[in-house]
C-alpha positions, 0 to 999 in steps of 0.5 A: 343419730335421729333415728338411732334415737328413735329405734332405742326409744322403740326398744325401751318402750318394748322393754317398758312394756314387757316389764310392765307385763311381767310385773302384772303376772299373777303368781300361783304356787301349785302343791303336787301330791307327790313327786314329778312324774306324769301323774301330774303332766298336765300341769308341767305341760301347760307351763312348758307350752306357755298356757299359763303365760297365755293367762297371764300367770306365773306358776310354781310347782312344788313337788310332793314327797313322803314327808310333805303333807299338801293339806299342810302345805295349803294350810300354812299359806305355802301354797294356792292350790294343791293336787289331793285325792278327796278322801284325804280332803274331806277327812281334813275338811271334817278335822276343821281344815276348810279345803274345797274342791274347785276342779276334778281333772281325774275321772276315774281312780288308779288305785289297785291291790296287787296280790301274788297268785301263790299267796292264795288270794283270788278274790275280797273273800280271801282277804281274811287272815292276810297281810295287806300293805296299806300306804298311809299319809292319808292314802289309807282312807280308800282302803279302809272304806272298803274293808268297811264295806266288806265287813273285814276288821283291820285289827289282824286275826282270823277274821280280819286283815293284818295292815302292813304300814307299806313304805312308798315302795313294793318291797312287801310284795317282793320280799313277801311280807304281804299277800297284797300291797297297794299300787297305782295303775300307773306306777307301783304295778309296773315297778312289781312287773320291772322287779321280774314278777310276770302278770300271770303270777299276780292277782289285781283288784282295781277299786274301780272295779270293786265299786268302791272307788273315790276321787283322786287328784282334784284341785283344792284351795282354802274356803275363805280365799274364794271370797276374794275376787283377785283369787278367784279370777286367777284360779279361773286362769289357772285351771283353764290353763291346766285343763288345756295342759291336760288335753295336750298330754292326753293326746300327745302322751310321749311328748308329755312324758319328755316335758314330765322328765326335762322337770325332774330335778332328781333324775330318778325317773326314766324315759320308759316308766314316764312314757308308760305311766302317761299312757296309763294316766291319760285313761284316768282323765278321759272324758273330764273336762275339769268339772266335778261330777256330782255323781262321782262325788256322791259315791265318794262321799257314800263310800266314805261314810259307810264305815260302820263304826269306823268310818272315814268321815262321820257326817255329810260335808257341806261346801266341800266342792264348787263349780264357780271356777270351772263354770267360768273357766270352761 
């Protein structure tokens, strides 16, 4: 009886410690920019592999979608940290939403314009007089910045381009409503290919190659929250575990894609598409340890300011990024 009592007491002690550990876990809510897909594999991998748990974090990952604006979710207190593109974040900051970049897992941009060769568009000089599909809801800023660099108006006419507000699909190209549409190297471009259009029927313009690439998929928080030592500590742990997840995903792309599929509650994603996507995403995160490169930041800001009479941002941002989190995390 005595031994049973000791065993029971020990079990109770272990349970108590486990409960105490669980009670001490810090909650983090991450708002993604888009739906569950390999674009966000690092976070799902960090969760699946226990990297967040090792840091004492309980992380909830909120998928995005066409009706979800990450900046609004963050500003409204619905998330601690969000994934967003820097043009959108800097535009929001200028409008009075004090978002700050605390880490930059993506080193390169995956944004492109994909055109039907039969449309006659073979270089940017051919854009005037064409209809171009453009995503909005904060995704239009890199495009508008590029057109400003080219000196091409976006109000239509022979000397300008007609902007077709593109849904989050490739229909305008398939239905020939536009000469070119917005695509990502890891997603919509392959939707065009899967729809039966061959690569030799297409002309692509990568923003990276055109010298107008802006930073994508950074991690942002509200500035005031960084004054809270507990929040700051939580973000250090979150970034450290997330980057561990990203590097694991780069090295194990097929496994990472499988983990993403397991987290897709909609069942809309396919194994083929996610594995292909992860392969492309790994090219964009390669070379980044999560620290924002100041030269990349400068290039993004210069591009957004150079908008002539209609720039994306009108003045030099101040306090829009910090190395305080990554310096400690990495």
